Every structure is written in structure tokens, then in C-alpha cells.
C-alpha positions as CSV (number, residue, x, y, z in Angstrom):
1,X,0.0,0.0,0.0
2,X,1.0,3.6,-0.5
3,X,3.2,5.7,1.8
4,X,3.4,9.5,1.9
5,X,6.6,11.2,3.0
6,X,5.7,14.7,4.4
7,X,8.1,17.6,4.3
8,X,8.9,17.2,8.0
9,X,10.1,13.6,7.5
10,X,6.9,12.0,8.8
11,X,5.8,8.9,6.9
12,X,2.0,8.5,6.6
13,X,0.8,5.0,5.7
14,X,-2.9,5.3,6.6
15,X,-4.8,5.5,3.3
16,X,-7.4,7.8,4.7
17,X,-4.7,10.2,6.0
18,X,-2.8,10.1,2.7
19,X,-6.0,10.9,0.8
20,X,-6.7,13.8,3.2
21,X,-3.2,15.2,2.6
22,X,-3.5,14.9,-1.2
23,X,-7.2,16.1,-1.4
24,X,-6.3,19.8,-1.8
25,X,-4.5,18.8,-5.0
26,X,-7.6,16.9,-6.2
27,X,-5.5,13.6,-6.2
28,X,-7.5,10.5,-5.6
29,X,-5.8,7.4,-4.1
30,X,-7.5,4.0,-3.6
31,X,-6.4,0.5,-3.0
32,X,-8.1,-2.3,-5.0
33,X,-7.3,-6.0,-4.8
34,X,-9.4,-7.7,-7.4
35,X,-7.4,-10.9,-7.1
36,X,-6.5,-10.9,-10.8
37,X,-2.8,-10.9,-10.1
38,X,-3.3,-14.5,-9.1
39,X,-4.1,-15.3,-12.7
40,X,-0.7,-14.2,-14.0
41,X,1.9,-14.2,-11.2
42,X,4.7,-15.3,-13.5
43,X,4.0,-12.3,-15.8
44,X,4.3,-9.8,-13.0
45,X,7.7,-11.3,-12.0
46,X,9.1,-11.2,-15.6
47,X,11.1,-8.1,-16.7
48,X,10.3,-8.4,-20.3
49,X,6.7,-9.1,-21.6
50,X,5.7,-9.8,-25.1
51,X,3.0,-7.6,-26.7
52,X,0.6,-10.5,-26.3
53,X,1.3,-10.8,-22.6
54,X,0.9,-7.1,-22.1
55,X,-2.5,-7.2,-23.9
56,X,-3.5,-10.1,-21.7
57,X,-2.8,-8.2,-18.5
58,X,-4.5,-5.0,-19.8
59,X,-7.6,-6.9,-21.0
60,X,-8.0,-8.8,-17.8
61,X,-7.8,-5.7,-15.7
62,X,-10.1,-3.8,-18.1
63,X,-12.8,-6.4,-17.5
64,X,-12.5,-5.8,-13.7
65,X,-11.9,-2.1,-13.8
66,X,-14.3,-1.0,-16.4
67,X,-15.8,1.4,-13.9
68,X,-12.4,3.3,-13.6
69,X,-12.4,3.9,-17.4
70,X,-16.0,5.2,-17.2
71,X,-15.3,7.3,-14.1
72,X,-12.3,9.0,-15.6
73,X,-13.4,9.1,-19.2
74,X,-10.6,6.9,-20.4
75,X,-10.6,6.2,-24.1
76,X,-7.8,3.6,-24.0
77,X,-5.0,2.3,-21.8
78,X,-1.7,0.6,-22.0
79,X,0.8,-1.2,-19.8
80,X,3.8,0.7,-18.6
81,X,6.6,-1.8,-17.9
82,X,9.8,-0.5,-16.2
83,X,12.6,-2.8,-15.4
84,X,16.5,-2.6,-15.3
85,X,16.8,-3.5,-19.0
86,X,14.1,-1.1,-20.3
87,X,15.5,0.4,-23.5
88,X,14.1,3.9,-22.6
89,X,14.7,3.8,-18.8
90,X,17.1,6.8,-18.8
91,X,14.8,8.8,-21.1
92,X,11.8,8.0,-18.8
93,X,13.6,9.2,-15.7
94,X,15.0,12.3,-17.4
95,X,11.5,13.1,-18.9
96,X,9.3,12.6,-15.9
97,X,11.8,13.0,-13.0
98,X,11.4,16.8,-12.8
99,X,8.4,18.9,-12.0
100,X,5.8,19.1,-14.8
101,X,2.1,19.2,-15.5
102,X,0.0,17.5,-18.1
103,X,-3.0,18.8,-20.1
104,X,-4.9,15.6,-19.3
105,X,-5.5,13.7,-16.1
106,X,-3.1,10.9,-15.2
107,X,-5.0,7.8,-13.8
108,X,-2.8,4.8,-13.1
109,X,-3.3,1.3,-11.5
110,X,-0.2,-0.4,-10.2
111,X,0.0,-4.1,-11.0
112,X,3.4,-4.7,-9.4
113,X,6.5,-2.9,-8.2
114,X,6.6,0.6,-7.0
115,X,7.1,4.2,-8.2
116,X,7.6,7.5,-6.4
117,X,5.6,10.7,-7.2
118,X,6.5,14.1,-5.9
119,X,3.9,16.9,-5.5
120,X,3.9,20.6,-4.7
121,X,1.1,21.4,-2.2
122,X,-0.8,24.7,-2.3
123,X,1.4,26.1,0.4
124,X,4.5,25.4,-1.7
125,X,5.7,22.5,0.5
126,X,6.5,19.2,-1.3
127,X,5.5,15.6,-0.5
128,X,6.5,12.3,-2.0
129,X,4.1,9.4,-2.6
130,X,5.3,5.9,-2.9
131,X,2.7,3.8,-4.8
132,X,2.8,0.0,-4.8
133,X,0.9,-3.0,-6.2
134,X,-2.9,-2.6,-6.1
135,X,-2.8,1.2,-5.6
136,X,-4.9,3.2,-8.0
137,X,-4.4,7.0,-8.2
138,X,-5.7,9.8,-10.2
139,X,-3.8,13.0,-10.8
140,X,-6.0,15.8,-12.3
141,X,-4.8,17.8,-15.3
142,X,-2.5,20.7,-14.3
143,X,-1.3,19.2,-11.0
144,X,2.5,19.9,-10.6
145,X,4.3,16.6,-10.0
146,X,7.3,14.4,-10.9
147,X,7.8,10.6,-10.8
148,X,10.6,8.2,-10.8
149,X,11.0,4.4,-10.3
150,X,12.5,3.3,-7.0
151,X,15.9,1.7,-6.8
152,X,14.4,-1.7,-7.6
153,X,13.6,-0.4,-11.1
154,X,10.6,-2.6,-11.1
155,X,7.2,-1.3,-12.0
156,X,4.2,-2.4,-14.0
157,X,1.1,-0.2,-14.2
158,X,-1.9,0.3,-16.4
159,X,-2.0,3.9,-17.7
160,X,-5.4,5.3,-18.7
161,X,-5.6,7.9,-21.4
162,X,-8.5,10.3,-21.7
163,X,-9.4,13.1,-24.1
164,X,-7.2,16.0,-23.1
165,X,-8.3,19.6,-23.3
166,X,-6.5,20.0,-26.6
167,X,-8.9,17.5,-28.1
168,X,-6.6,14.7,-29.1
169,X,-7.3,11.1,-28.2
170,X,-3.8,9.8,-27.8
171,X,-0.9,9.9,-25.4
172,X,-0.3,13.6,-26.0
173,X,-2.2,14.3,-22.8
174,X,0.7,12.8,-20.9
175,X,3.4,14.9,-22.6
176,X,5.1,16.9,-19.8
177,X,4.9,20.7,-19.5
178,X,7.9,21.5,-17.3
179,X,7.3,24.1,-14.6
180,X,10.8,24.9,-13.5
181,X,10.1,24.0,-9.8
182,X,13.1,22.3,-8.3
183,X,12.7,19.0,-6.5
184,X,13.1,19.9,-2.8
185,X,16.1,18.6,-1.0
186,X,14.7,20.1,2.2
187,X,12.3,17.1,2.7
188,X,13.8,15.6,5.9
189,X,14.9,12.0,6.0
190,X,12.1,9.6,7.0
191,X,11.7,9.1,10.7
């Protein structure tokens, strides 16, 4: 389950408290365990997946999470698979590892592994959210954030794409618009 690192070094692990902390940004965080991971445990442990295996994972989850697609207006989705041998790993980290916004919302369901997201709160303070398997979160369009895989470099998640404000029905809604905000090094070490 998710953990939130606050700027004073406090780690919050209660889902209700994390949701309360992120609510001013409009971010939704939920934990769903549909049991579908039991249907393909070997696939979740593999670094490399074939296109057929990726489609299988996505289709299985779409049947369970159709309500998420409807709730967020998702037109399509794909499987983001990050592992130590990912051909675009360095590009992914360089692209999304600094503060940016998107013209479309960013809904994501974590199948396995973990990813860190940083957010700027309305008062200017920064927090970091660690999402893990079975976490679902929704970042509204325009919310300033960054993301990066953890040191394990292991993450599989289903990304949902909706119609961005610009009117295109593709991944352009996830193209980052950099804000220039620096990732804070003042977040105290966890206690």
C-alpha cells in the first residue's frame, strides 16, 4: 500500500490520512485487490513481456476495472513496464523526474513494483508518494508533479488515457509541460 513522505520527515501509511493530505490537489488514491494478479503471477515477475502478454494483462484488468475507465473518461489504456533492462529507462527518468504538469488527467493502476511521485502542495511544500501494487491513483490535469522508479527499477502499471483539453485522443495528454520548480532537497529524511 501507498506511503506518503511529508516535508517534516513523517511517513504516513494510513490510506485515509494520505487521501486527506492529497485532497487539496484533487488527487485520488484508492487500494483495490481484485485478485486478478493470481491469474498471471509469473508475468508480474518477468522483466520483459511480449505484446501478447501485455495485452492479456490489460484486457484482464479492463474487465475488472471498467468502472475506472468510465469514471475518468478513459478512451484507451496501455501497460507501462519499467525494469532494469528497459530500453528507454534513462529517457523515462529524465523526462518525468522533474516537476511538470499534463494537459490531461493521469490515472494509473499499479500491478506490481513501485514508483515515487512528488507533488507541490498549495502552500509550496513538497511531499513524496510511494505507490505500490494494487494502488490506484488519479492526478488531475494541471497538477504539478514528478515521478521516478524506486531503486528496484521494477514497475508495471496500467495507464489510462482520456481526451485532453487540446482535443486529441492519444498519449499527447501525458506529454510533460515543465514548470521549473526544483525538487526539494529540504524534505527531511524519514523518521
